[in-house]
N, C-alpha and C positions, 0 to 999 in steps of 0.2 A: 419536616419538610420537604415537599417533592414537587417539583416546579418542573411542566412541560420544555424538553429542550430540539430546539430546528438549526436548520443551517442556513448561515447567509451569505456564505463567503467559503472561495474554494481556490487552491494555485494548487497547478501541477508542472512537473518538468518530466517527462517520458521520453524512451527511444523513438515513438512516433509521432511526438508532438509535443511542444512547449506552450505553456498557457491552453486553457480554458477552453477556445474556440477553434485549435490547432487539434487539441486532442480529440474533442467533439467530433471532429470531421474526419479523424483517424479511424476512429472507434463507428464511426457508421458504414465506413468506406469498407472495413475490414483489412486494415493498412497495418502493416508490420515492420516494429521497424526493428527487429533483428537485423544484425551486421557481421560482416567477416569481421574478425578482432587481430590486425598483422601481429602485433604483440602474442598471442595467446601462440600462433604459430613459431615466433621466435625460442616461446619459451619450451615451446614442446608438449604444450597440451593437447591432452585427444580430439578437447571440444575447443573449436575454433570460433567459433562465432555466441554475437553476448548481444542484449539489448544495451545499448549507449547513448544515454541523452547527444544531440548533437547542437553545437554554437552555443552552448553556454557559456562560455567562457565568455563572447562577446556578449552576451545578456548581461553575466554579471557586472563586465568593465561600464556598463552603460547604465547601472544600477546602483554601486558600493562605490564608493571614496576607493582610491589607488591603494592608501597606506592600511586599510581596510580589508582590500583584496590580498595585502602579501599575508595575512594572517586564517585566509580562509582557504581549507583544501576543496576537495571536490566534494566532497557531502555536506560542508557547510555553505557553498556557493548554489548548491542545488535546494536542498532544505533554504535556504536564505529566499530564496527567488523565488520558490513557492508559497510560503509565508508572506512573502511582499503582496507578491498576487491576491492573497487568500481575504489580507487587510484591505486592499484598496477594493477590494470585489463586495467587502460587506460595509462598504460605506466610508470607512473611516482613512482621513488623512494624513500622509506621514509622519509621523515626529518630524521635527529638527533635532538635530545631535545636541544642537546648543544650548535645549531648552532643559529646564528643570522638574516638568513636570514628569509624573509617572503615571500610568492606568493600573489604579490597585484592584479594578475588577476583572483584570482580564492576566489571563496568565498560557503556559503552553506547555502541551506533553506533546513532546516529539523528538518518536524513536528510531532506533539503529539497531541492527544485527551484530554488527563485527564493528562499527565502529570506527576510529582512524586509523586501520592497519595499510590505508594507501602511505600515508607520512611514515608511518611505523618501516614499511618495508621501504621507503623512496629514502627517507631523509634518518632517523633515529638510529636504524640499524648501523648501516654503510659508516655514516659520523663518529657514532660511537668507537665501531668495533674496529676504526679508523684512527681513533684517540683525538678527534676532532670536534669532540662536545663541547666546545664554545660556538662552534659553526652552527651548532642546532637554533641559537634565535633564540627571543625570550617568548617566542609563540608558539614555540614545540607542542608544552603543553595544552594547552587550549584546543591543540588541532587534534592531539591523538585521543584526548580523553573522549570518552564515548558523550558526555552530556554538553559537549563543546557547542552541539551543532545548538543545543536546546537553546543554553545560556546565549548564544550569539545573536539569536533571533529576538532573544529578550530586550537584549542592546540596541539592535535596530530600531526597535518597536517599541520601547520602554514599558514594558510590561511587568507589572506588580504584583501579580496575582503567584499563585504555584508554577514553577516554571521546573522542570526536568526532563530526565529522557530515561525513557521503559523500554525496555530488551530483552525480549521473548523470541527470539529466531524468528519464522517467518507471518507468525501472529501480531509480530510487534505493532504494526501499523492499526490494526481492526482494535488492539487491545491499546492501544493509543485513546483513538475514538470513542471506548466503554469509558475510559477509567474519567476520559475530560467529561463526559454525560453526565457521569456520580458526580463529579462533583460540583458541575453546576445543579443536578437534580437537588443534591440536599442545601441548597445556597453558599456554597462555600465561595463560588464566582458568578459572576452574569457571562460570561465568553471565556471559551478555551480555544487557542489554535490550538489542532491536535493533528496528527500523519507521524509520518517516520520516512527517512533519506538515509542512503546509500548507495558512497562512490562504487563507481566505474570501474575494477582494478582487479589487474592480474593475481595482486597478493592478496584479494580478496575471495579470488573465485579458485585458486588454487587448490586450494581444500579440499575441494568439494570434486574438483576435475580426477584428484589421486582418490575418492572413494567410489568413482567410476559409476555418477550418477545424472552425468553430465548428457548430453547428446552427443556422440561422437560421427554418427553416422551423414549427417548432416550439412559438412563446411563445403560443400559446393553449390548447397542450396539452401542457404541461411534462412530466407523468409519462410523454408517450411521446416522450420526442425524445431520449432514450438508445436509438440505435438499432441496438447489435453485430449484426453478420452480417445485416441488412436491405438488401432489395435498396431499400428507402426510405430506409436510411441516409442523414443530411443531415452530417456532421460530429459530434465528439465535443461533447460537453457537461462542462463546468469544473466539477471538484468539488472537495471540500475536506475536510480531516477528521488523523485522526491514526488509526493500528496499532502498536502495542508488543508485542513477544513476550519473557517469557525462555526462553533458551537458557542450556540449562544441561549437563553433563559427566554421564553416565548414572550416575558413582560419586557423585555429589554428590547427585543427584536421590535416589536410594537410600538413602545414608545420614543425609538427610531425610525420608525416607520422605512424599515427596509423591507426588500424586496426577500421570502422565505424559497431556497430550494428543495429543503425535505424535514421533515422531522423525522430526530433520530427516537423511536417511539420504545424500542428495547433493546437490554443488551444479557451476554451469557459469555461469563470464563472459569474455566475452567482444568483441568490437569488427568490424564488418565492413570494417574501412578505407574507410569511401565508398567501393566499388568494387563491380562487380556487382549495378550496381542502386540500392546503397545508399547513401544522402545524409546532410545532416546530421542530415534529416527524415524518412526512411526507410530501412527496414534491409535490410542484406544478407540476401535468399533463403538465400543457403550458410551464411552469419554464423548465421543464426536454428538451422537443420536442426544445425549444429557446436554449438552451445550446447546444444542441448536433448542430443545425444547424449555430450557430454561428464559431462551432470548424468548421466544413467545410467550412466555407467562409472562415474562416481566413485561412487556409488550401490551398483554392482553388482549393478543391475537390467535385466533384458530388457526389451523395448521390451513385449513379448507379458502384461508384468506389471502394465502402466500400466491401470487402473481406469476412472481418469476426469481430465478436464485443465481448469483453471481459466487462462484461456489472456488474452491483453494487451488484443484485443479492442476495439476504440473507435470504432467507425463511421466509419470511414474507409474509405476504397478502399483501404489494407491489409488487412483483415480476409481478404478471399478467398486475399492470398497467405498469412498465416498459416495458416488452416488447411489447404494445400496444403503447407505447409512441419512442419506438425505431421504431417501424412499421409504424407506421406515421410520425416519422422525416424523416424516409428515403424511403416515399412511397412504401414501399415494401411489399407487402402483401404476405399469406400465401402462402407457396412455395417459393417465391421469396426473405425472409428475409434472409442476410446472416448466415454464420454457427454464434452460438451465444454458449456462454460458461461461467460458475460463476467461477472461481480459489475459491470461496470461499466452494466449495461443499467439495475442500480438504484440507483445511486448517481452516474453522470458519471465522470469522468477528474479524480483527484485529486492526478495530479501525481508530484510526487514522495512524496506519502503511498499511490499507488495499490496500488504492491507490496506494502505493509505492509496495508494495511486487508485488502485482497484474499488475503492471506497467511493474517490471520484469519480470514478467512471459508471458506479454504479446511482450515484446521485444522478449523472450527468442523462441517463437510462430513465430512469426514474418523471425526468422533470421530465423528460423531450419525449415519453411515450413510444421508444423501441431499448429491444435489447439488440447489442453488435452481434457479428457473427464469431460464432465460434469457429474461427478455422483450423485446417490443415487435420480432420476428422472426417474426413469424406469417409476412411473406411474404419468405421466405429469400433471399440474394442466389441470384443461376442458377448463379455458379462455384463456391456450396458447398451448393447443392440435393443432391446428392448425397450428402451427410451430414447433410440432416437428422435422421435418425433418431437420429443423436448428441448430437444437439441439445435439450436437456429444456425442452419450453415451458412444463410446469406442475413442481411437485416431482416428484423422483424418486428415490423411495426405494431405494438401493445398501446393503443391511445387510452385503453380501461385501465393498465396498469395501474394499481393503489398501493400495494404491497410488494418489496423486496427485501431479501435478505442478503447479506454481504458474510461468509465467512473467511477463517484462517487457521490452517493446523501448522504449527509450530515443531521444529525440533524440542525435543524434551518432552514432546508426548501433550502439548501446551495447547489449549483451545481459543478459538474467540468467535464470539457469533452475534453481528449489530441485525435488526429489524428496520428498516427504513420506510415509513411513509408516504408517499403523494400529500404535497402539501395542498389541502385546499381549506382556506381562509373561511 
């Protein structure tokens, strides 16, 4: 069985906007959500800026019961809020906690890159080392385990199909969408809530700071810190948040008579095997090209049909190689490369949630006929400069856009690519 898969609902918690309306407005404005984080200075991080959603606790308190909130760490709150928005946005009523009804046709794949490390650092390790294990309480395990976020969402929405958490570093969010797409396409589910969630925590970001891969030169100008494709890029800016998409079979969406945002036309997943320049921290360029080609072939879309790219583009030395890979994979040289933007320029790198938040951004752009500006790259990297005409430094209206590709390339040399089509009934 092979079925078409569409997107009927979305939800987002992002550094520059919570909820679809505010997030799209921030995208159109090219508004950064990167801020100075005092805790990073206290911990003597070299990088003291990050993308952290604002006002989340108030949103969570207005959405969930007090006893449940006590068992929800930051990743759970981000993911649950985004999932609830996607659920309601897709036209479903919120199930009653007292109901015995289970939705056997809907599941969830909600990934995370680091999991509950904030809970581990703030609670589990200190209390355990102090000999106060009993003070951990009965919810510590569900907050620490990686699958806690998808399990939490399944209980809130009474999901009865496959519920799981994937983790493939920075490609996690995009991979979750690809996995949900495959499940629906093959008739194993009617709907899947797919995406990723990552908490804002110095415990999560510390290892990256010690690797010296974070930008340490823009602490006084947070909004200018995330600089994908820039000659003065100094490393990525850590980020956080959640993005969730409701994937649904076309048959189910039509039967319900709901709005369709876009179609997931094809996906590609692979690994570079840590060869040919690939490593634990760098992608194999050949595997990147192959991943893009796999997604296009799966979608039945020719390279010439691609109108826009939302790249992985992290503001590291990998950016020029990525742009080169896009040009080679699509057979599109300077002046012919599709419009290419980097959502990370606005929100930082949300790790396991990055691909999911950026996919939400991609669908909003596709449906709205625009591409948000890729900010902070006025000084385009010399190796990327031949493609400067393809970079939207300001909002770019593309009303005729029909195909957009979103990709994520993660630590471990793992890749995920999604081909999204504008919905035209």
